[in-house]
C-alpha positions as CSV (number, residue, x, y, z in Angstrom):
1,M,-20.2,-2.7,2.8
2,I,-20.2,1.1,3.3
3,R,-19.3,3.1,0.1
4,G,-17.3,6.3,-0.1
5,F,-13.8,7.4,0.8
6,G,-13.0,9.7,3.7
7,G,-16.6,10.3,4.7
8,A,-18.4,10.3,8.1
9,H,-19.4,6.6,8.1
10,E,-21.4,4.7,10.7
11,S,-22.4,1.1,11.3
12,E,-23.9,-1.0,14.0
13,A,-24.2,-4.8,14.3
14,L,-26.9,-4.6,17.1
15,E,-29.8,-2.2,17.0
16,G,-29.3,0.7,19.3
17,A,-25.6,0.1,19.9
18,L,-24.7,3.4,18.2
19,P,-25.6,6.5,20.2
20,R,-27.3,9.1,18.1
21,D,-27.1,12.3,20.2
22,R,-23.6,12.0,21.8
23,N,-20.3,10.2,21.5
24,N,-19.7,9.2,25.1
25,P,-22.9,8.3,27.0
26,R,-22.6,7.4,30.7
27,A,-23.9,3.9,30.0
28,P,-23.8,2.8,26.3
29,K,-26.5,0.2,25.4
30,H,-25.8,-3.5,25.7
31,G,-23.2,-2.9,28.4
32,L,-20.7,-1.6,25.8
33,Y,-17.7,0.7,26.4
34,A,-17.3,3.9,24.3
35,E,-13.7,4.3,23.0
36,Q,-12.3,6.9,20.6
37,I,-9.4,6.1,18.3
38,N,-7.6,9.2,16.8
39,G,-5.6,9.1,13.6
40,T,-4.5,12.7,14.0
41,S,-4.0,15.2,16.8
42,F,-7.2,16.8,18.2
43,T,-6.6,20.3,16.6
44,V,-5.7,19.2,13.1
45,P,-8.0,21.1,10.7
46,R,-11.4,19.5,10.2
47,H,-10.7,18.4,6.5
48,R,-7.7,16.4,7.7
49,N,-8.8,15.4,11.2
50,R,-9.5,11.7,11.4
51,R,-11.0,9.7,14.2
52,V,-13.5,7.0,14.9
53,W,-15.7,6.3,18.0
54,T,-16.1,2.6,18.8
55,Y,-18.6,0.9,21.1
56,R,-17.1,-2.4,22.2
57,I,-17.4,-5.3,24.6
58,R,-14.0,-4.6,26.3
59,P,-11.9,-1.4,26.1
60,S,-8.5,-1.7,24.5
61,T,-6.9,-1.1,27.9
62,C,-7.4,-4.9,28.7
63,V,-3.9,-5.6,27.4
64,G,-0.3,-5.8,28.8
65,P,2.3,-5.8,30.0
66,W,4.2,-4.8,26.8
67,R,7.5,-6.6,26.0
68,G,9.9,-6.1,23.1
69,Y,9.4,-8.3,20.0
70,A,12.2,-9.2,17.7
71,H,11.6,-9.7,14.0
72,A,14.5,-10.7,11.7
73,T,13.2,-9.1,8.5
74,F,10.5,-6.6,9.4
75,N,12.5,-3.8,11.0
76,L,14.4,-0.5,10.5
77,A,17.7,-2.0,9.4
78,Y,17.6,0.1,6.3
79,L,18.6,3.1,8.4
80,E,22.1,1.7,8.6
81,A,22.5,2.2,4.8
82,R,22.9,5.3,2.7
83,P,20.4,6.0,-0.1
84,E,20.7,3.6,-3.0
85,I,21.9,4.8,-6.4
86,A,21.9,1.6,-8.6
87,L,19.0,0.1,-10.4
88,R,17.9,-3.0,-8.3
89,G,15.6,-5.8,-8.9
90,W,14.1,-8.8,-7.1
91,R,12.4,-11.9,-8.5
92,P,9.2,-13.0,-6.8
93,P,10.0,-14.6,-3.4
94,A,9.0,-18.3,-3.1
95,L,5.6,-19.2,-1.6
96,E,7.0,-21.6,1.0
97,G,7.6,-22.0,4.7
98,D,5.3,-22.0,7.7
99,R,4.5,-18.4,8.5
100,D,1.5,-16.1,9.0
101,F,1.2,-12.6,7.6
102,L,3.2,-11.0,10.4
103,D,5.9,-13.7,10.4
104,G,6.2,-13.4,6.6
105,L,6.8,-9.6,6.4
106,A,10.1,-8.4,5.1
107,T,11.4,-4.9,4.7
108,Y,13.1,-3.9,1.4
109,G,13.9,-0.4,2.6
110,G,12.5,3.0,3.1
111,A,13.4,6.6,4.0
112,G,13.3,8.3,7.4
113,D,12.6,7.2,10.9
114,P,9.0,6.7,11.9
115,A,9.8,8.1,15.3
116,N,10.2,11.5,13.5
117,R,6.9,11.0,11.6
118,R,8.5,11.5,8.2
119,G,9.2,9.0,5.4
120,F,8.0,5.6,4.2
121,A,8.8,2.0,4.1
122,A,8.3,-0.8,1.5
123,H,7.7,-4.4,2.6
124,Q,6.5,-7.6,1.1
125,Y,4.7,-10.5,2.8
126,V,4.6,-14.3,2.2
127,A,2.0,-16.1,4.3
128,T,1.1,-19.8,4.3
129,R,-1.3,-19.8,7.2
130,S,-3.7,-17.5,9.0
131,M,-2.9,-15.4,12.1
132,D,-4.1,-17.6,15.0
133,R,-5.4,-15.6,18.0
134,R,-2.9,-12.9,17.0
135,A,-3.4,-9.3,15.7
136,F,-1.2,-6.4,14.6
137,V,-1.6,-2.6,15.0
138,N,0.7,0.0,13.5
139,H,1.0,3.2,15.4
140,D,3.5,4.7,12.8
141,G,1.2,5.4,9.9
142,D,-1.1,4.1,7.2
143,L,-0.5,0.7,5.6
144,L,-1.3,0.1,1.9
145,L,-1.7,-3.6,1.0
146,L,-1.7,-5.0,-2.5
147,P,-1.9,-8.8,-2.8
148,D,-0.4,-10.5,-5.9
149,T,-1.2,-14.1,-5.0
150,G,-4.0,-15.4,-2.9
151,A,-7.0,-13.6,-1.4
152,L,-6.9,-12.2,2.2
153,R,-9.6,-11.9,4.7
154,I,-8.6,-8.9,6.9
155,R,-10.4,-8.7,10.2
156,T,-10.3,-5.2,11.6
157,E,-11.7,-3.6,14.7
158,L,-14.4,-2.0,12.5
159,G,-15.3,-5.1,10.5
160,A,-13.8,-7.5,7.9
161,L,-12.6,-6.9,4.3
162,T,-11.8,-9.6,1.7
163,V,-9.1,-8.4,-0.7
164,K,-7.8,-10.3,-3.7
165,P,-5.2,-9.6,-6.4
166,G,-6.2,-6.6,-8.4
167,E,-7.6,-4.9,-5.3
168,L,-6.0,-2.9,-2.5
169,A,-6.6,-2.5,1.2
170,L,-5.9,0.7,3.1
171,L,-5.4,0.1,6.8
172,P,-5.2,3.3,8.8
173,R,-2.9,4.1,11.7
174,A,-3.9,2.7,15.1
175,I,-6.6,0.3,13.8
176,T,-5.9,-3.3,14.9
177,F,-6.2,-6.1,12.3
178,S,-5.5,-9.8,11.7
179,V,-5.1,-11.6,8.3
180,D,-6.6,-15.0,7.4
181,V,-5.5,-16.8,4.2
182,D,-6.9,-19.9,2.4
183,G,-3.5,-20.9,1.0
184,P,0.0,-19.6,0.1
185,S,-0.4,-15.8,-0.3
186,R,2.0,-13.0,-1.2
187,G,1.8,-9.2,-1.8
188,Y,3.2,-5.8,-1.2
189,L,2.8,-3.6,1.9
190,F,3.7,0.1,1.8
191,E,3.8,2.3,4.9
192,A,3.5,6.1,5.0
193,Y,4.9,7.7,8.2
194,A,3.6,11.2,7.6
195,R,0.2,12.4,6.6
196,A,-2.4,9.8,5.6
197,F,-3.2,8.5,2.1
198,E,-5.7,10.7,0.3
199,L,-7.4,10.8,-3.1
200,P,-5.1,12.7,-5.5
201,E,-6.3,16.1,-6.8
202,R,-7.6,16.1,-10.4
203,G,-6.5,19.6,-11.3
204,V,-7.2,20.4,-15.0
205,I,-8.7,17.0,-15.5
206,G,-11.8,18.4,-13.9
207,A,-14.5,16.8,-11.8
208,N,-14.4,13.2,-13.0
209,A,-12.1,10.3,-13.9
210,V,-9.1,8.7,-12.2
211,T,-9.9,7.6,-8.6
212,D,-13.5,8.1,-7.5
213,A,-14.4,8.2,-3.8
214,R,-17.6,6.1,-4.4
215,H,-15.7,3.1,-5.4
216,F,-14.0,2.6,-2.0
217,E,-15.7,0.3,0.5
218,A,-15.4,0.4,4.3
219,P,-16.6,-2.6,6.4
220,D,-19.8,-3.0,8.2
221,A,-19.6,-3.5,12.0
222,A,-19.2,-7.2,12.9
223,F,-18.2,-8.3,16.4
224,E,-16.8,-11.5,17.8
225,E,-17.3,-12.8,21.3
226,D,-14.1,-14.5,22.4
227,D,-12.9,-14.5,26.0
228,E,-9.7,-16.3,25.4
229,A,-6.3,-14.6,25.4
230,W,-5.0,-12.9,22.2
231,E,-1.5,-11.8,21.3
232,I,-1.3,-8.1,20.2
233,V,1.8,-7.0,18.3
234,A,2.2,-3.3,18.0
235,K,4.7,-1.1,16.1
236,Q,5.7,2.2,17.6
237,G,8.5,4.3,16.2
238,G,9.7,1.3,14.2
239,A,10.1,-1.0,17.2
240,L,7.9,-4.0,17.7
241,H,6.2,-4.9,21.0
242,H,3.7,-7.6,22.0
243,A,1.4,-8.2,24.9
244,E,-1.5,-10.4,25.9
245,R,-5.0,-9.1,25.5
246,E,-8.0,-10.3,27.5
247,G,-10.4,-11.4,24.8
248,T,-10.6,-10.6,21.1
249,P,-9.8,-7.1,19.8
250,F,-12.5,-7.5,17.2
251,D,-15.4,-6.8,19.6
252,V,-16.6,-3.5,18.2
253,V,-20.4,-3.7,18.0
254,A,-20.9,-0.2,16.5
255,W,-18.8,2.7,15.2
256,H,-18.9,6.0,13.5
257,G,-16.2,8.3,12.1
258,D,-13.7,8.7,9.2
259,L,-10.7,6.7,10.4
260,A,-11.8,3.6,8.5
261,P,-10.1,0.8,6.6
262,Y,-11.0,0.6,2.9
263,R,-11.0,-1.8,0.0
264,Y,-10.7,-0.6,-3.6
265,D,-10.9,-2.5,-6.9
266,L,-8.2,-1.2,-9.2
267,A,-10.4,-2.0,-12.2
268,M,-12.6,0.9,-11.1
269,F,-9.8,3.4,-11.9
270,V,-10.8,5.5,-14.9
271,P,-7.6,6.4,-16.9
272,V,-7.0,9.5,-19.0
273,G,-4.0,10.0,-21.2
274,A,-2.3,11.4,-24.3
275,I,-4.6,11.4,-27.3
276,D,-2.4,13.1,-29.9
277,R,1.3,12.8,-29.2
278,D,4.0,12.4,-26.6
279,H,4.1,10.1,-23.5
280,P,2.1,11.0,-20.4
281,D,4.0,11.0,-17.1
282,P,3.1,8.0,-14.8
283,S,1.7,10.4,-12.2
284,L,-1.4,10.5,-14.4
285,F,-2.3,7.1,-13.0
286,T,-2.1,8.0,-9.3
287,V,-4.7,6.2,-7.2
288,L,-3.7,7.4,-3.7
289,S,-1.3,9.9,-2.4
290,A,0.3,10.6,1.1
291,P,1.3,14.4,0.9
292,L,4.4,15.9,2.3
293,D,5.2,19.6,2.8
294,Q,4.4,21.3,-0.4
295,P,2.1,20.6,-3.4
296,G,3.6,17.9,-5.7
297,E,6.1,16.6,-3.3
298,N,4.7,13.5,-1.5
299,T,5.8,10.9,1.0
300,A,4.3,8.2,-1.2
301,D,2.1,8.1,-4.3
302,L,0.6,4.8,-5.4
303,V,0.5,4.7,-9.2
304,V,-1.3,1.7,-10.9
305,F,-1.1,1.3,-14.7
306,P,-4.5,0.1,-15.9
307,E,-5.7,-1.3,-19.2
308,R,-5.8,1.6,-21.6
309,W,-5.4,2.6,-25.3
310,D,-2.3,4.2,-26.7
311,V,-3.3,6.3,-29.8
312,T,-0.3,8.7,-30.0
313,E,1.2,9.4,-33.4
314,D,4.8,9.9,-34.3
315,T,5.7,9.2,-30.7
316,F,8.2,6.8,-29.0
317,R,5.5,4.8,-27.1
318,P,7.6,2.7,-24.6
319,P,8.6,4.4,-21.4
320,Y,10.9,7.2,-22.3
321,F,14.6,7.4,-21.1
322,H,14.5,9.3,-17.9
323,K,16.3,10.7,-14.8
324,N,13.5,11.2,-12.4
325,A,13.6,13.4,-9.3
326,A,11.7,10.9,-7.3
327,T,12.2,7.3,-6.1
328,E,10.2,4.7,-8.2
329,L,9.6,1.3,-6.7
330,N,7.7,-0.9,-9.2
331,G,5.9,-4.3,-9.0
332,I,3.3,-6.4,-10.7
333,V,0.1,-7.3,-8.9
334,T,-1.6,-9.4,-11.6
335,G,0.1,-11.2,-14.5
336,P,2.3,-14.1,-15.4
337,D,3.9,-16.4,-12.8
338,R,7.6,-16.5,-13.7
339,D,10.9,-16.5,-11.9
340,Q,12.0,-13.1,-13.1
341,V,11.8,-9.5,-12.0
342,F,9.1,-8.6,-14.6
343,A,6.6,-11.1,-13.2
344,R,3.8,-11.1,-10.6
345,G,5.4,-10.5,-7.2
346,G,8.6,-9.1,-8.6
347,L,10.0,-5.7,-7.5
348,F,12.5,-3.2,-9.0
349,L,13.8,0.1,-7.8
350,T,14.8,3.2,-9.7
351,P,16.5,5.7,-7.4
352,P,16.2,9.5,-7.9
353,H,18.1,10.8,-10.9
354,T,19.5,7.4,-11.8
355,P,19.1,7.0,-15.6
356,H,16.6,4.3,-16.7
357,G,14.7,3.3,-19.7
358,V,14.0,0.3,-22.0
359,P,16.6,-2.1,-23.4
360,D,18.0,-1.9,-26.9
361,G,15.7,-4.6,-28.2
362,A,12.6,-2.5,-27.2
363,V,14.1,0.5,-28.9
364,A,14.8,-1.4,-32.1
365,R,11.2,-2.8,-32.2
366,E,9.8,0.7,-31.7
367,L,11.9,2.2,-34.5
368,A,10.8,-0.6,-36.8
369,R,7.1,-0.1,-36.1
370,G,5.6,0.8,-39.4
371,E,2.3,2.4,-38.4
372,D,0.6,4.3,-35.6
373,A,-2.4,2.0,-35.1
374,P,-4.1,2.3,-31.7
375,K,-2.8,-0.3,-29.3
376,R,-4.3,-1.7,-26.1
377,L,-1.8,-1.6,-23.2
378,G,-1.8,-3.5,-19.9
379,V,-3.9,-6.4,-21.1
380,G,-3.5,-9.4,-18.8
381,E,-1.3,-7.8,-16.2
382,R,-1.4,-4.8,-13.8
383,W,1.8,-3.0,-12.8
384,M,2.0,-0.7,-9.8
385,Q,4.6,2.0,-8.8
386,L,5.2,3.6,-5.4
387,E,6.8,7.0,-6.0
388,S,8.3,9.1,-3.3
389,T,10.1,12.4,-2.9
390,F,12.5,10.6,-0.5
391,P,15.5,8.6,-1.7
392,M,15.2,5.0,-0.6
393,H,17.6,3.2,1.7
394,L,17.8,-0.6,1.1
395,S,17.9,-3.0,4.0
396,P,20.7,-5.6,4.5
397,W,18.1,-8.3,4.0
398,A,17.1,-6.9,0.6
399,M,20.7,-6.7,-0.6
400,A,21.4,-10.3,0.5
401,A,18.0,-11.8,-0.4
402,P,18.4,-15.0,-2.5
403,H,15.7,-13.7,-4.9
404,R,17.6,-10.5,-5.7
405,D,18.7,-10.4,-9.4
406,A,22.3,-9.3,-9.2
407,T,22.3,-8.6,-13.0
408,F,19.3,-6.4,-13.0
409,G,20.0,-3.1,-14.8
410,E,22.6,-4.5,-17.2
411,A,20.1,-4.8,-20.1
412,V,19.7,-1.0,-20.3
413,R,23.5,-0.3,-20.4
414,E,24.2,-1.6,-23.8
415,I,22.2,0.7,-26.1
416,E,23.3,1.0,-29.7
417,K,24.8,4.3,-30.9
418,R,22.4,5.3,-33.7
419,F,23.7,8.8,-34.3
420,R,24.1,9.8,-38.0
421,R,25.1,13.3,-39.0
422,E,22.5,14.4,-41.5
423,V,23.7,16.5,-44.5
């Protein structure tokens, strides 16, 4: 594996397959074809410009003709709705049915139309079998994948990544991939339509802690020789299309560039926090961020809550009552397997400015706590949160899904009045 995020990586599976003095030689070695894949426009500033040169057995032009591809649950139906205001929750979907990763994708909602290159979408997958001679490529933006059940082997044009619960995969725009599973698998898939996911700035934290570039891993070049037909499914502007390709798309023998897929172990995140009083904002645990127009307002931030110590004194330690300016979409990637929202594979939404907090029982327990002893948080489970400047529209599928908890949010409505006028 190649270590480091966002760098100029290179890899070759056959000696001499990677040109050293130019990108586009007249006749690449081994009879390969040179092909560039751009993740940004040519003239984007260097520090944001992303591209990869590949040296492959067949060029990607060996595909077509394209035809429309209908998908009942992976679509833009959320655009039919107005932004959601109510707290919403979903129990983990069942690990059943005969479906691969692509068949098993379902869209909870999002914001914006990918044809306009602004916004995000939130999906979940349930897969019970591998993708057979079938691959997917997203032209609309980066994909951020977090399994909660079952390990995935993700074959990409640049090589393969194995990703298990507690890790994430970042699959950049325009890179073709296919997903193999060993058994029933489930997880979250987030999509950023605008700028790519980046490492968050550290600001006054300084030069170290939180997400470190060296802990990300890109794949080594590994090519397949397969002359049989493959189905390629592509998403462009939110619409799905498919076509037949002559031979496998995973035939890249060498590559160099910075438009690479990555794997990251969430256990590598180094948390910082409050060490005296008050409750830190969840943004302190941001792992990756897809920026928007101005600093601090983002298309999507991935926040993951790690194991950590809480040592604050005379402080209400549970999540505080809040009306947040951003959308918060929360899930659990490792933890107990239960048929409830707050379990591995569950999902719950807090829309912008919608009041939220903990139920009355949690308040009572906190008020009854007699001492400020240090406490270890996040033991045995890892929660994640996707936070966005955009309000989220829910899809008709999400609102009608059998695993939606129609009573979610009721527990925080009945909070005891504890006010006493002091004299």
